[in-house]
N, C-alpha and C positions, 0 to 999 in steps of 0.2 A: 748544328753549327749555324751561326748567324749568316745572313746573306751579306757578306762584307762588300760585295760589288755595289750595293745600293748605298752604302755608307761612305761618305767622303773621308779623306784623310783627317780632316779637322774633327769630324764627328767621331771617328775611331779613336783619336787621341784623347778626346774628352771622356768618352765612354770607358776607355782603359783606365783613366785616372779614377773613375768611380769604382771600378772593380766589379762587385756584384751588388744587387739590391733586392729587397723584398717586394717593394711596391713602386710603381712608376706612374706618373701622370704625364701624358703627352699633350702638347699644345701646338697644333699646326698653325702657322701664321704667314701673313704677307701684308706688310704695312698696316699693322693693327695697333700702333702706339696709342691711339685714342682710348682703347679699351683694355688692352692686354695687361697693363700695370695692375689695375684693380683685380682682374681675373687671376693673375698669377699670385698676387699677395693673398687672395682668398684661398687658392689652392694650398699655398704655404701654411696658412692658418689651419686649414682642415687637416693637413698631414701632421702638424705639430699637436693638434688637439686629439685626433683620433688614432694616430699611428706613431706615438712618441718613441716607442722602442724599436720600431722597424727601420731598416735601411731604406731610405726613401730618396727618389730622384725625380725632378721635373725635367722633362726633355722637350725643348722647343725645336721643332723641325721647321725651319724658315725658308720661304721661297725666294729670298733675295731682297728683303725689306730695305728701303732706303730711308727709314725713319729710326726712331729710338726703340723699336720693338725688342731687339736682341739685348740691349742694355737693361731694359725694364725686366726682362726675364731673369737675367743673371743676378739682378739685385735681390732675388728671393733666396739666394744661397745662405746657409748657415754653416760656418766652419767651427772646429773645436774651440777656437779662441773666443767665440761668442757665446758659449754655453752659459757662462756666468750671468749674462744679461738677458737670457731667454730661458727661463726655468723649464719650459716645456720641451726644449730641445735636448733629448737624451742621446742623440746621435747626430752625426753630420747630415745636413740636408743639402744635397747637391741640386743645383739648378743650372743646366747647361743649355746653350743655344748655339746652333751651327746651321749654316746654309746647305741645303741639299742640292744636288746637281740637276740641271735641266730647266730651271725656271719654275715659277709658281704653278703647282698642280696638286690638288687635294689628294689624289691617289698616290703620288710620289711621297707626299708628306706622311700619309698614313703608313705606307710601306716602310718608310724610314723609322717611324715610331715602333712598328712591329719588329723590325730587325734589331733596334736598340733593346727592346724588351727581351728578345731571345738572347742577345749577346750578354746582357746583364743577368740572365737567368732569374727574372722576376717571377714571383708567384701570381701577382695580380697587376693589371695595367688598366688605366682609364684614359680616355681621350676627352678633352674638354675644348669647346670652341672658344677662341679669343674674344668673341663678340657676345658671350653669355653674361651680360651685365647684371642679371638678376641672381647670379650664383651666390650661394652661401657656403660656409665651411662644411656644413652638413652634407652638401652634395658629394664631397669626396668620400665620406664614410658610406653614404647610400650607394655609391657606385662600386667602391672597392671591397667593402666588407662582405657582401654576398659571395664574391669570388675568393677573397683572401681566406675566408673560413673554410673553403674547400667544397662548398655545396653546389656552386654553379660555375659554368664556363663562360657564359655570355650574358651580360645584363644590359638591357635597353631602358630608356627613361620613360616615365609617365610625367605629364606636366599638368599644371593648372592653366587652361587655355580659355580664351573667349570663345563663345559658341560659333562665331563666324571666322575664327582663326584656324589655320591649317585645313583649308577647304580641299586642297588636292590630296592631303593625307586621308581625310575622312571619306571623300567621294571616289577615290580611285586606289591610291597606293596601299592603304591598310586593308580594305575589303578584298582586293585582288591578291595581295600577298597571302592573306588568310585563306582565301578560296583555293589558290594554287597549292600551297604548302601545308595547310592544315594546322597552323599554329597562330594563335591570336596575339600577335606582336603589334601593339598599337603604334609604335614608332619605328618601323623597319628602316627608315632613312633618318638616322638620328645624328645630331652634332655632338651629343654626349653619350658614351657607352663604355663598357668595361669588358675585359676578357682575361682568361687565365693564360699563364705562360705556355701551356700545352696547346691552347687554341691559337696563340700567336704563331707558333711553329706550323700549325695546320694551315693558317691563312697564307703564310709565306710560301708554302708548298703548292698552292693552287695555281692554275694557269691563267687566272683572271688578269694577271699583270701584263700579259702580252696582248690583251684585248682592250677595246675602248673603255669598258666598264672598270678596268683597273686604273683609269685616269680620271674619269668624270662621274662615274656612278659607284664609286668604291664603297661608300657607307652601306648602301642597300645590298651590294654584292657580298659584303662580309656577313651581313645578317642572314642572307640566304645560304651562304656557305656554312654558317653555324647550325642552321636548321637542317639542311640536307646532310650534314656530317653527323647528325645525331647527338650533338652536344647539349649539355644541360642549360636550359634557358631560364631567365627570370626577368622581371620588370621591377624597377624601383622608382618610387615617386620622389621627384626632385623639388618641385615647386613651380613658380611662375615661369613660363616660357616667354622670353622677350618677343614682343610683337613685331612682326615684319610688315612694313608698309607695302601692301600689295601693289601700290602704284609704281614702286621702284623695282619690283621683282620681274625677272624675265621668265615668263611662263614656259616658253619653248625650251629654254635651257634647263629649267626645273624638271620638265617632262623627259628630256633626254637623260638626265641624271637618275631619274626614278623609274618612270614607265619604260624607257628604253632599256635600262638595265634589267628590269623585271621581265620584259618580253624576251630579251636575250637569254636569260637564265633558263627559259623553258626547254630549249633544245637539249643542252647537256643533261638536264635533270628530268627528261620526259618519263623515264621508267618509274621515278618516284612520284611526281605530282599527278600522273595519270591514274594512279591507283588510289589516291586519297579522295574520300567521298564527303567528309565533313571536317570540322575543326575542333581543336582541343585548346582549353585555356592555358595560359602561361602563369606560373606562380608569381605573385606580386608581393613586393616588400614595401612596407611603409605607407599603405593607402592606395586608393584607386585614382584614376584620372579624374580631374575636376573641371567643371565648365563654369565660366563666369558670364555675367549678363550685363556688365557696364556698357554704356553707349559706345558704338563703333560704327563709323560711317563707311559704307561700301557702295560703290557706284554700280547699282544693279542695271540701270539702263544701258551703260556701256557694255556690260557682259551680254545683255540680250541682243544689242545691235551687232556686236562682233560675231555672235553665234549665227544670226540671220544672214549677215553678209558672207560669212564663211561657208555656209551650206550652199549658197548660190554660186559663189566664185569658185569653189572647189568641186563642183559637181562632176567634172571628168575624172578627178582624182578619186573622189568618193565612190564612183561607179566601179573602179577597179578594186576597191577595198571591201565595200559593204555588199551584202545580199540585196537584191531588188526590193524585198518587203521592208527591210530596215531603212534603206535609203528613202523609199517612198514615204515612210512614216516620218522621218526627219524632215523631208521637204514639206510634208503636211503641217507639222507643228511650227515650222518656220514661218508659215503664213498667218499664224494665230496672233491675236492681240496680246500685247505685253501684260503680264500679271493675271488678268482676269481669266483667260482661256489657256494660256501656254502652260504645258507641263512636260518636262523631260523625265518621265517616271523611272522607277527602279528597274523594271524589266527591260525597257527599251535601252536604258543606259548600259546595263549589264550585257545585253546582246551586242550592243555597239562595241564595247571594249573587247569582248571575246572575238568578234569578227576582225577587229584590228589586230589582235594577237595572232590569229591564224594567218592573216595576210602578211604580217611581219615574218612569221615562220616561212611562208612560201616566197617571201620577197617579191610580191607581185609588182611592186615599184621600189624605188630606193627606200631602204628602211628608215632613213632619216626623214624622208618626205612623209612616210606613214606617221611617224611621231608628230611631225609638224601639223599634219592634217587633223590629228586628234585634238589639238589645242582649241580650236574654235568650238568644237562639239562639247568639250569639257566646260567651256564657258557657259554654254546653254544649261548643262547639268548644274553648274554652280549657281546660276540664276534661280533655278527651281529650288535648290536647297535653301537659298537665302529667303525666298518668298514663303516656302512652306514652314520654315522655322522662325519666321519674323516674330511671332508672339510666343514661341515655345519656351518652356522652362529648360533648365540644364538636363533634367531627367528625360524630358521628351526628346531633346536633341539626341541624346545617347541612345534612346530606344529607336529613333528613326535610323541612326547609323547601323544599329544592330539589325534592324529589319532589312536594310539594303545588303548587309553582309550575308544574311541568310538567303536572300534572293540570288546573290552571286554563287553561293554554294549549290543551290538548287539547280541553277542553269548551267553549271560547269560542264555537264554532259554535252551541251551543245558545242563547246569548244573541242571536245574530243572528236565529235562528228566532223567538225570542220578541219581538224588538224591535218589529216591525210586525204580527205575527200575533196571533191570538186566544189568550188564556190557556187 
């Protein structure tokens, strides 16, 4: 039974009008009129081309937009009277938009889409970001088909990325998720993914919704729930990932949503991850992740300076989080010259993250302060990654990421030693 408490009366009315559906595409929005029109029309084209005989619905969970977002979404509907002018439409295509309660929050939007999928008894559901301007109709098939055909329960994306895009994913989120939970999910925190109707019900039954991760780290929390629940996973190649301007990104917020949620998951899932020693690949549909090499400007000096100042200014905080040898090594490399001598290597970085995870578990200081303190150290690691891969090919970049993942898996035992032991 759907969680009707999360669905507003307006949402329920529109969903009841739909009845039941085979496939659903959810679009969480908040003031996305600049991009959502193109995204929704592309979703519409994908549903008409690849699922013409299925009962399909686009569900827009909106956080209270004050622009034209809702109207642009509703414009994708096709009713029976329009079939003669659109030969691909063999069924009604519903496209509904309603505001969820409580104001804009990604977790609430996703929970609303999950509840909608359960209420409509869909077989397969995909979530697409309203800002995915590089979307093509084939994305809809590549997300929904592996689930709709009944082979998989949860599908995450693979993208064509620049070698210096997604630094947080390559240097922390993916390697640590893989080391902790033993599955090689390249995009555990994804803005596009799909899932089965049964998995939607499983997600809704979890207790993450009463915790912070159910509001701000929901995407990765759902990925970990699918992994720990033993559901069938796959990855599907979508294409070009829109590039995010790092200058406009809030690193601490991103780390709260990813690393914070990842660290939080370790306590309820200790019995599972503590017994995992290595990792297994995840089936891939439609090709592997690709790396592009076109020019991309990154301010390396700013990363280095913020690392160096962070190590100095946060020394009292870092003393409560890190072991003396790790802190001493960080303080040593912070004195080195930029580029020529500085290196925040794989083993030191892996040890750093594991010591932060153990300190988060023990709550040696405020857990949010622990996440914030990791941000300047990550900048030092990102600087090293940029320098080491400056002249690297796409294949070399991928091999360097793989080498770091193997280092994380090898050193995972150190986290277990720290987990219940004294620092």
